[in-house]
KOLKOL-921480 format. One record per residue (C-alpha): residue in one letter; residue number from 1; x, y, z. Coordinates in nm, 3 decimals, decimal comma, padded with zeros to 5 digits. Layout:
REM KOLKOL-921480
[A; NUM; [X; Y; Z]]
...
END
This chain:
REM KOLKOL-921480
[M; 1; [-00,014; 00,003; 00,023]]
[K; 2; [00,126; 00,341; -00,125]]
[L; 3; [00,127; 00,658; 00,180]]
[Q; 4; [-00,078; 00,860; -00,057]]
[E; 5; [-00,344; 00,604; -00,035]]
[I; 6; [-00,395; 00,691; 00,303]]
[G; 7; [-00,223; 01,002; 00,404]]
[E; 8; [-00,001; 01,097; 00,724]]
[F; 9; [-00,364; 01,106; 00,958]]
[G; 10; [-00,462; 00,730; 00,817]]
[L; 11; [-00,068; 00,627; 00,875]]
[I; 12; [-00,099; 00,801; 01,228]]
[D; 13; [-00,427; 00,602; 01,322]]
[K; 14; [-00,250; 00,271; 01,243]]
[L; 15; [00,060; 00,356; 01,396]]
[S; 16; [-00,121; 00,452; 01,738]]
[E; 17; [-00,233; 00,154; 01,891]]
[G; 18; [-00,017; -00,068; 02,144]]
[C; 19; [00,192; 00,221; 02,224]]
[L; 20; [00,112; 00,284; 02,608]]
[H; 21; [00,268; 00,019; 02,862]]
[K; 22; [00,258; 00,211; 03,176]]
[E; 23; [-00,051; 00,445; 03,186]]
[N; 24; [-00,079; 00,583; 03,558]]
[H; 25; [00,151; 00,860; 03,528]]
[V; 26; [00,042; 00,944; 03,162]]
[I; 27; [-00,206; 01,227; 03,135]]
[R; 28; [-00,240; 01,294; 02,746]]
[A; 29; [-00,050; 01,060; 02,479]]
[I; 30; [-00,067; 01,040; 02,113]]
[G; 31; [-00,385; 01,263; 01,940]]
[D; 32; [-00,309; 01,635; 02,099]]
[D; 33; [-00,044; 01,879; 02,058]]
[A; 34; [00,190; 01,771; 02,301]]
[A; 35; [00,220; 01,473; 02,557]]
[V; 36; [00,153; 01,533; 02,904]]
[F; 37; [00,280; 01,310; 03,182]]
[I; 38; [00,326; 01,345; 03,550]]
[Q; 39; [00,738; 01,297; 03,640]]
[S; 40; [00,837; 01,046; 03,933]]
[A; 41; [00,902; 01,212; 04,272]]
[G; 42; [01,270; 01,216; 04,374]]
[E; 43; [01,408; 01,169; 04,029]]
[V; 44; [01,568; 01,410; 03,778]]
[V; 45; [01,472; 01,363; 03,408]]
[L; 46; [01,717; 01,251; 03,129]]
[V; 47; [01,663; 01,288; 02,763]]
[T; 48; [01,857; 01,164; 02,490]]
[T; 49; [01,804; 01,190; 02,077]]
[D; 50; [01,947; 01,003; 01,814]]
[M; 51; [01,864; 01,004; 01,451]]
[L; 52; [01,918; 00,741; 01,177]]
[V; 53; [01,947; 00,846; 00,830]]
[E; 54; [01,903; 00,570; 00,491]]
[R; 55; [02,240; 00,531; 00,323]]
[V; 56; [02,446; 00,680; 00,604]]
[H; 57; [02,341; 00,470; 00,894]]
[F; 58; [02,160; 00,199; 00,754]]
[L; 59; [02,074; 00,038; 00,387]]
[R; 60; [01,680; -00,030; 00,373]]
[N; 61; [01,710; -00,300; 00,108]]
[A; 62; [01,937; -00,504; 00,304]]
[T; 63; [01,712; -00,486; 00,666]]
[T; 64; [01,337; -00,540; 00,749]]
[G; 65; [01,133; -00,272; 00,858]]
[F; 66; [01,138; -00,451; 01,219]]
[N; 67; [01,495; -00,471; 01,275]]
[L; 68; [01,539; -00,139; 01,177]]
[G; 69; [01,240; 00,011; 01,412]]
[Y; 70; [01,396; -00,196; 01,696]]
[K; 71; [01,772; -00,082; 01,630]]
[A; 72; [01,620; 00,278; 01,610]]
[L; 73; [01,488; 00,266; 01,962]]
[A; 74; [01,752; 00,047; 02,116]]
[V; 75; [02,024; 00,328; 02,021]]
[N; 76; [01,853; 00,557; 02,249]]
[L; 77; [01,755; 00,311; 02,519]]
[S; 78; [02,135; 00,222; 02,532]]
[D; 79; [02,226; 00,631; 02,637]]
[I; 80; [02,004; 00,589; 02,879]]
[A; 81; [02,139; 00,274; 03,007]]
[A; 82; [02,457; 00,422; 02,977]]
[M; 83; [02,404; 00,686; 03,269]]
[G; 84; [02,251; 00,434; 03,545]]
[A; 85; [01,891; 00,519; 03,400]]
[S; 86; [01,541; 00,384; 03,362]]
[A; 87; [01,396; 00,465; 03,025]]
[R; 88; [01,009; 00,627; 03,080]]
[E; 89; [00,885; 00,749; 02,721]]
[A; 90; [00,933; 00,781; 02,366]]
[F; 91; [00,907; 00,986; 02,052]]
[V; 92; [00,933; 00,874; 01,728]]
[S; 93; [00,975; 01,085; 01,429]]
[I; 94; [00,986; 00,986; 01,082]]
[A; 95; [01,036; 01,137; 00,738]]
[I; 96; [00,921; 00,874; 00,448]]
[P; 97; [01,022; 00,900; 00,116]]
[E; 98; [00,771; 00,775; -00,127]]
[D; 99; [00,881; 00,468; -00,235]]
[C; 100; [00,884; 00,344; 00,134]]
[S; 101; [00,562; 00,120; 00,186]]
[V; 102; [00,296; 00,125; 00,427]]
[E; 103; [00,332; -00,202; 00,536]]
[F; 104; [00,776; -00,124; 00,562]]
[I; 105; [00,668; 00,141; 00,816]]
[E; 106; [00,392; -00,068; 01,019]]
[D; 107; [00,670; -00,345; 01,022]]
[M; 108; [00,959; -00,103; 01,135]]
[Y; 109; [00,660; 00,037; 01,417]]
[K; 110; [00,640; -00,320; 01,518]]
[G; 111; [00,996; -00,382; 01,593]]
[I; 112; [00,972; -00,044; 01,783]]
[K; 113; [00,664; -00,136; 02,015]]
[Y; 114; [00,804; -00,482; 02,046]]
[L; 115; [01,143; -00,304; 02,234]]
[A; 116; [00,965; -00,052; 02,407]]
[A; 117; [00,702; -00,331; 02,556]]
[S; 118; [01,007; -00,557; 02,646]]
[F; 119; [01,131; -00,241; 02,863]]
[Q; 120; [00,765; -00,086; 02,946]]
[V; 121; [00,879; 00,242; 02,737]]
[N; 122; [00,560; 00,462; 02,687]]
[L; 123; [00,530; 00,552; 02,284]]
[L; 124; [00,361; 00,903; 02,345]]
[G; 125; [00,415; 01,093; 02,007]]
[G; 126; [00,648; 01,234; 01,734]]
[D; 127; [00,591; 01,355; 01,381]]
[T; 128; [00,579; 01,239; 01,027]]
[T; 129; [00,656; 01,399; 00,745]]
[A; 130; [00,766; 01,332; 00,351]]
[S; 131; [01,114; 01,299; 00,267]]
[P; 132; [01,252; 01,372; -00,119]]
[K; 133; [01,414; 01,040; -00,129]]
[D; 134; [01,566; 00,864; 00,212]]
[L; 135; [01,418; 00,734; 00,538]]
[V; 136; [01,491; 00,877; 00,825]]
[I; 137; [01,398; 00,808; 01,198]]
[N; 138; [01,454; 01,009; 01,485]]
[V; 139; [01,402; 00,864; 01,855]]
[V; 140; [01,373; 01,063; 02,177]]
[V; 141; [01,371; 00,892; 02,481]]
[V; 142; [01,308; 01,063; 02,813]]
[G; 143; [01,450; 00,856; 03,120]]
[S; 144; [01,492; 00,941; 03,468]]
[A; 145; [01,682; 00,830; 03,795]]
[P; 146; [01,784; 00,993; 04,141]]
[Q; 147; [02,024; 01,180; 04,098]]
[E; 148; [02,299; 01,063; 04,313]]
[E; 149; [02,283; 00,767; 04,085]]
[I; 150; [02,326; 00,905; 03,748]]
[L; 151; [02,657; 00,813; 03,592]]
[Y; 152; [02,883; 01,094; 03,348]]
[R; 153; [03,186; 01,050; 03,160]]
[D; 154; [03,400; 01,264; 03,331]]
[G; 155; [03,404; 01,059; 03,689]]
[A; 156; [03,732; 00,817; 03,591]]
[K; 157; [03,982; 00,835; 03,872]]
[N; 158; [04,351; 00,668; 03,841]]
[K; 159; [04,390; 00,342; 03,925]]
[D; 160; [04,023; 00,248; 03,831]]
[L; 161; [03,959; -00,072; 03,678]]
[I; 162; [03,802; -00,098; 03,344]]
[Y; 163; [03,485; -00,340; 03,280]]
[C; 164; [03,287; -00,428; 03,002]]
[T; 165; [02,957; -00,557; 03,007]]
[G; 166; [02,964; -00,791; 02,658]]
[Y; 167; [03,162; -00,885; 02,372]]
[L; 168; [03,327; -00,631; 02,125]]
[G; 169; [03,360; -00,612; 01,729]]
[D; 170; [03,058; -00,880; 01,656]]
[S; 171; [02,827; -00,545; 01,529]]
[R; 172; [03,134; -00,428; 01,296]]
[A; 173; [03,141; -00,843; 01,168]]
[G; 174; [02,734; -00,827; 01,109]]
[C; 175; [02,817; -00,498; 00,927]]
[H; 176; [03,069; -00,610; 00,708]]
[L; 177; [02,863; -00,938; 00,633]]
[I; 178; [02,547; -00,700; 00,542]]
[V; 179; [02,748; -00,459; 00,327]]
[N; 180; [02,943; -00,689; 00,143]]
[G; 181; [02,629; -00,893; 00,024]]
[I; 182; [02,788; -01,264; 00,237]]
[K; 183; [02,529; -01,506; 00,300]]
[T; 184; [02,478; -01,634; 00,684]]
[E; 185; [02,444; -01,984; 00,694]]
[S; 186; [02,620; -02,069; 00,991]]
[D; 187; [02,466; -02,042; 01,311]]
[G; 188; [02,748; -01,797; 01,436]]
[L; 189; [02,762; -01,564; 01,127]]
[K; 190; [02,403; -01,511; 01,177]]
[A; 191; [02,455; -01,433; 01,523]]
[L; 192; [02,716; -01,151; 01,428]]
[K; 193; [02,458; -01,031; 01,200]]
[N; 194; [02,201; -00,977; 01,472]]
[A; 195; [02,431; -00,808; 01,671]]
[H; 196; [02,420; -00,571; 01,443]]
[L; 197; [02,079; -00,569; 01,342]]
[I; 198; [01,916; -00,597; 01,674]]
[P; 199; [02,143; -00,484; 01,960]]
[R; 200; [02,002; -00,567; 02,322]]
[P; 201; [02,023; -00,204; 02,543]]
[M; 202; [02,147; -00,284; 02,882]]
[L; 203; [01,939; -00,122; 03,062]]
[M; 204; [01,906; -00,324; 03,377]]
[E; 205; [02,252; -00,374; 03,381]]
[G; 206; [02,315; 00,021; 03,379]]
[K; 207; [02,066; 00,080; 03,642]]
[F; 208; [02,254; -00,186; 03,874]]
[L; 209; [02,602; 00,010; 03,800]]
[G; 210; [02,419; 00,337; 03,880]]
[G; 211; [02,290; 00,214; 04,203]]
[F; 212; [02,542; -00,030; 04,324]]
[G; 213; [02,830; 00,256; 04,437]]
[G; 214; [03,185; 00,278; 04,306]]
[V; 215; [03,153; 00,327; 03,984]]
[H; 216; [03,267; 00,646; 03,857]]
[A; 217; [03,237; 00,685; 03,492]]
[A; 218; [03,010; 00,488; 03,250]]
[I; 219; [02,939; 00,494; 02,879]]
[D; 220; [02,774; 00,269; 02,597]]
[I; 221; [03,015; 00,169; 02,283]]
[S; 222; [02,817; 00,286; 01,991]]
[D; 223; [03,125; 00,461; 01,846]]
[G; 224; [03,389; 00,186; 01,910]]
[L; 225; [03,617; 00,112; 02,230]]
[S; 226; [03,880; 00,351; 02,130]]
[S; 227; [03,686; 00,647; 02,055]]
[D; 228; [03,417; 00,563; 02,336]]
[L; 229; [03,681; 00,487; 02,597]]
[G; 230; [03,850; 00,777; 02,476]]
[H; 231; [03,578; 00,996; 02,579]]
[I; 232; [03,574; 00,900; 02,922]]
[L; 233; [03,950; 00,960; 02,922]]
[K; 234; [03,945; 01,327; 02,813]]
[Q; 235; [03,627; 01,425; 02,980]]
[S; 236; [03,812; 01,253; 03,313]]
[R; 237; [04,169; 01,381; 03,223]]
[V; 238; [04,317; 01,088; 03,261]]
[G; 239; [04,496; 00,773; 03,070]]
[A; 240; [04,423; 00,391; 03,052]]
[K; 241; [04,614; 00,077; 03,006]]
[I; 242; [04,400; -00,176; 02,799]]
[Y; 243; [04,522; -00,550; 02,751]]
[A; 244; [04,485; -00,758; 02,431]]
[E; 245; [04,486; -01,076; 02,606]]
[K; 246; [04,180; -00,910; 02,772]]
[M; 247; [03,984; -00,805; 02,484]]
[P; 248; [03,605; -00,972; 02,476]]
[I; 249; [03,626; -01,128; 02,203]]
[S; 250; [03,331; -01,402; 02,103]]
[E; 251; [03,401; -01,733; 01,936]]
[N; 252; [03,199; -01,627; 01,661]]
[L; 253; [03,406; -01,357; 01,612]]
[K; 254; [03,754; -01,558; 01,592]]
[I; 255; [03,606; -01,783; 01,364]]
[F; 256; [03,492; -01,485; 01,160]]
[C; 257; [03,838; -01,332; 01,163]]
[K; 258; [04,047; -01,655; 01,069]]
[Q; 259; [03,785; -01,710; 00,810]]
[F; 260; [03,822; -01,328; 00,679]]
[N; 261; [04,214; -01,309; 00,734]]
[L; 262; [04,109; -01,012; 01,006]]
[D; 263; [04,299; -00,900; 01,357]]
[P; 264; [04,010; -00,978; 01,615]]
[V; 265; [04,197; -00,737; 01,859]]
[K; 266; [04,163; -00,471; 01,614]]
[Y; 267; [03,803; -00,568; 01,554]]
[A; 268; [03,722; -00,542; 01,922]]
[V; 269; [03,903; -00,222; 01,951]]
[D; 270; [03,789; -00,026; 01,660]]
[G; 271; [03,448; -00,174; 01,598]]
[G; 272; [03,151; -00,031; 01,683]]
[E; 273; [02,775; -00,045; 01,765]]
[D; 274; [02,838; -00,288; 01,986]]
[Y; 275; [02,596; -00,118; 02,271]]
[V; 276; [02,763; -00,302; 02,577]]
[L; 277; [02,876; -00,071; 02,860]]
[L; 278; [03,182; 00,063; 02,928]]
[F; 279; [03,251; 00,132; 03,294]]
[T; 280; [03,508; 00,259; 03,537]]
[V; 281; [03,502; 00,150; 03,879]]
[S; 282; [03,732; 00,174; 04,203]]
[P; 283; [03,954; -00,142; 04,304]]
[D; 284; [03,838; -00,182; 04,631]]
[R; 285; [03,493; -00,212; 04,529]]
[A; 286; [03,545; -00,428; 04,167]]
[Q; 287; [03,539; -00,769; 04,327]]
[K; 288; [03,229; -00,721; 04,507]]
[L; 289; [03,067; -00,551; 04,183]]
[Y; 290; [03,167; -00,868; 03,983]]
[K; 291; [03,053; -01,097; 04,204]]
[K; 292; [02,748; -00,945; 04,237]]
[Y; 293; [02,666; -00,904; 03,843]]
[H; 294; [02,724; -01,245; 03,801]]
[E; 295; [02,431; -01,319; 04,086]]
[I; 296; [02,218; -01,104; 03,900]]
[F; 297; [02,267; -01,143; 03,526]]
[E; 298; [02,354; -01,401; 03,244]]
[F; 299; [02,588; -01,194; 03,036]]
[P; 300; [02,954; -01,168; 03,085]]
[L; 301; [03,165; -00,863; 03,262]]
[F; 302; [03,505; -00,838; 03,140]]
[E; 303; [03,795; -00,656; 03,297]]
[I; 304; [03,997; -00,460; 03,047]]
[G; 305; [04,215; -00,284; 03,159]]
[E; 306; [04,291; 00,034; 03,420]]
[I; 307; [04,270; 00,386; 03,428]]
[N; 308; [04,603; 00,577; 03,517]]
[D; 309; [04,759; 00,936; 03,450]]
[S; 310; [04,919; 00,928; 03,136]]
[D; 311; [04,666; 01,132; 02,961]]
[Q; 312; [04,719; 00,855; 02,679]]
[L; 313; [04,562; 00,530; 02,604]]
[V; 314; [04,743; 00,227; 02,558]]
[L; 315; [04,710; -00,131; 02,425]]
[E; 316; [04,961; -00,375; 02,580]]
[F; 317; [04,997; -00,684; 02,436]]
[P; 318; [05,110; -01,025; 02,545]]
[N; 319; [05,457; -00,991; 02,502]]
[G; 320; [05,472; -00,713; 02,680]]
[K; 321; [05,465; -00,446; 02,382]]
[T; 322; [05,253; -00,168; 02,403]]
[E; 323; [05,142; 00,063; 02,140]]
[Q; 324; [04,933; 00,386; 02,145]]
[I; 325; [04,559; 00,400; 02,045]]
[L; 326; [04,398; 00,689; 01,882]]
[P; 327; [04,028; 00,719; 01,841]]
[T; 328; [03,932; 00,516; 01,499]]
[G; 329; [03,574; 00,480; 01,562]]
[W; 330; [03,273; 00,615; 01,406]]
[N; 331; [03,258; 00,998; 01,312]]
[H; 332; [03,018; 01,156; 01,070]]
[F; 333; [03,219; 01,443; 00,979]]
[K; 334; [03,560; 01,309; 00,917]]
[K; 335; [03,728; 01,256; 00,595]]
[T; 336; [03,815; 00,913; 00,444]]
END
C-alpha cells in the first residue's frame, strides 16, 4: 500500500495502537499537540535523541522494517542505560520517501513497539513528514533516575579498573557481512549479523551499575572502544592501559576473523555499535561488583584494563609490547 492512499493521519491512526505500557502517570498521549505525563517524585529527568538516516546508518534493502525500528529505539535506550537510568517515554519522528510502503513503516513500528514493551517504555508521539529521497528516523527517549545514581563520562579516577559488559567487535563483523552481501548460513555468522541489526540495550545492567556505588564513569560502546573510552579519558582528564589478551572477543568473531584473515583484537578495539556498557570502578569495589553482577545477570562481564594518569590510551600485548591507541571509531564528519 502506498502512503498516498491513506495520508499522514491515516498512517498515524495505524501506528497509534499498542503504544502505552505504563499508563498510570500519563495524562495525554498521542492525539493532542503535546504529550503530558507526571514525573516520578525524587528523580531527575534525562533526555536523549538519536537520528538514523538511510544510506548513512542503514541500507533499507538490507534490513527489515522490524529490525530497523527495533534498532532505532535500541540505540537511544542504550544511552539511557549508560547513565544508570530507567527509560520512561519515547517519541518517534519519521521522514518517509515516496517509494517506502505503508507495510514497511508498519513493520518498523512493530519492531519499535516490541522493544518498548520489553522495557515498559511508552510511545507518546512524534512527527511524520515526507522525505524527497531517503527514510529518516529520529527517536527521543525520556528517562529518570535519582540524581546521586546517574553515571557520567567525566568521573574516572586514577587506578580505577575498566570493565565491559559484553563482547566487542561482533556488530562490526555483522556490518561487514551485510555490506558485502555475504551469506550467513552458519549460526555463528547469523549471530554476528544479529549483533548489528538487533542489539540488546543493557538498561537493567546500567541501572545496577548506577546504584551499586564505586562506579565512577560509564558510556555505551556506540562509536567503538577506542573512541568511547577516549571520551571518558578526555572528559576525566586521565589515561588508560588496556590489554589485548583481555579483549572480550566472542568465539563467533574469532571464527569470522580467521575466515576472512582479519585481526580480532583490532575489530574489538576499533569496532562500533555493540551497545554494551563500558565503565570504570574503584579497585576496592571491583571484586564485590563482579560477584554481585554475575549473581544477577547471565551476560559476561570483562575486566579489560585500568585508568592511569598518563593522558594516553595504550594497548599492551602479551609479549609486553605496547602501542598508543588513537580514536578510530565512527565519526560522521571525518573525511576518509
